[in-house]
Phi, psi and omega in degrees: 000130178267150173235164177270166176298325177298324175299315180301318182295341178289337181272116184264095180261122182234162175258141178212165180252130177291120183253346180204147178207144177217154171297155177235075186294339180282347182293146178295321176250136181310133184210167173242145168272133181234142170243124189237131176270110179261024176087176188294329182289320184258322180086202183272135175231152178242155179200167168246148183218135179273073186234022188288344179294320185252348186223147173244168177304327182284321186278342181273337180296134180090350181276137173277139182226159174263139180211149173276124185250001182245021167281151174291153177306147181225131178285121176244096187064234179266009186242133179268118179270132184246000178200173180234114176285136183261147178198174177240149178282142173277191182299337181258006179084006179275142187284132170247119185291150177277127179226148174290152181276357172222153175294136178228162181296136176302139179097351179301138182266138175298130176215000000 
């Protein structure tokens, strides 16, 4: 299915830094709760992410990640998700988060 460039522009993908993380043992699939700083324009957003194969609460803190910030909030169990962290599956289908290869200002938009 093809989309137009205008369709692409509707998706607001920003970079942010994970500032807090905790295990999410209540999730049906192992996950982490993340709090991400998307800079002064957007602020802090929280989400849950099924990334426990490659990341722990300690190793994900301080990492810059890409996330969609213009989805409406979504209830994930007892936790309200306010953004979607993006990643690609590895050979086993486990998520590897998308990160810039250099530090960039939080809140920068994918273009």
